[in-house]
C-alpha positions in Angstrom: -0.4 -0.4 0.0 1.4 3.4 -1.1 2.2 5.3 1.6 1.6 9.6 1.1 4.4 12.0 -0.1 4.6 15.0 -0.7 5.8 17.4 -3.7 6.5 20.6 -5.0 6.5 21.5 -8.8 8.2 23.9 -10.4 8.0 24.2 -13.8 11.1 24.4 -16.4 11.6 25.4 -19.6 10.1 23.4 -22.5 7.3 22.3 -20.1 9.9 20.1 -18.7 9.4 19.6 -14.6 11.7 19.9 -12.2 10.0 18.1 -9.2 12.0 17.9 -5.4 9.7 15.6 -2.9 10.0 15.4 0.8 9.6 11.4 0.6 7.1 9.2 4.1 8.2 6.4 2.3 10.7 4.5 3.3 11.6 2.6 0.2 13.5 -0.8 1.0 16.2 0.6 -2.0 16.1 3.4 -0.8 15.8 5.2 -4.1 13.3 8.5 -3.9 9.6 7.7 -4.9 7.4 9.1 -7.3 3.8 8.8 -7.3 3.1 8.0 -10.9 4.8 7.0 -14.5 4.8 10.5 -15.4 5.7 12.2 -12.9 9.1 10.1 -12.5 9.4 10.4 -16.7 9.5 14.2 -15.8 11.7 13.8 -13.3 14.2 11.5 -15.0 14.2 13.6 -18.2 15.1 16.9 -15.6 17.4 15.1 -14.3 19.7 14.2 -17.5 19.4 17.6 -18.1 20.7 18.8 -14.9 23.6 16.4 -14.9 26.4 15.8 -17.1 26.6 11.3 -17.4 29.5 9.6 -19.3 28.2 7.6 -22.4 26.5 4.6 -20.6 26.0 6.1 -17.5 23.0 7.9 -15.5 19.7 6.8 -15.1 17.7 5.7 -18.3 14.2 4.0 -17.1 11.8 4.6 -14.5 10.1 1.4 -13.2 7.3 -0.2 -10.6 8.9 -0.7 -7.7 7.3 -4.4 -6.3 8.4 -3.4 -3.0 6.9 -0.2 -2.2 4.3 0.7 -5.1 6.2 4.2 -6.3 8.0 4.3 -9.4 12.0 4.7 -9.1 14.1 5.5 -11.5 16.5 3.3 -12.8 20.3 3.1 -15.7 19.6 -0.3 -15.8 16.9 -1.6 -19.3 16.0 -0.5 -22.1 16.3 3.6 -22.7 12.5 4.8 -21.9 10.8 5.9 -25.0 10.3 9.7 -23.8 14.0 10.7 -23.0 15.2 8.3 -26.1 12.9 10.7 -28.2 14.0 14.1 -26.6 17.7 12.5 -27.1 16.9 12.0 -30.4 15.6 15.3 -30.7 18.0 17.3 -29.3 15.8 18.7 -26.1 17.9 17.3 -23.6 21.0 19.3 -25.0 18.9 22.3 -25.8 17.7 22.2 -22.3 21.5 22.2 -20.9 22.7 24.4 -22.4 19.8 26.8 -21.1 20.5 26.0 -17.8 24.1 26.4 -18.1 23.4 30.2 -19.4 20.5 30.5 -16.4 23.3 29.6 -14.0 25.6 32.3 -15.7 23.3 35.5 -15.1 22.2 34.3 -12.1 26.3 34.1 -10.8 26.5 38.0 -12.4 
């Protein structure tokens, strides 16, 4: 039975979502829990835009956990279709560039 999770949503460039959460659920995997597949996919994409991963590293998909009933990110298995689409269309790279410019403006 899923436990309550409190979260806030902040809109970012190109309607990607950055989800910051306070987790009340304690999954035995010690991974962050997401209420739905859609939220987990949005976090997956936002994570890929926020961090630079070496090829073959970092989260590539989401899955429904048998232990807690929530969704988690994973670096194993086939790449998520939505993430693959964003990568092939160059949206991830454009968002990274936008984030770099935002960081430059914040430092001034």
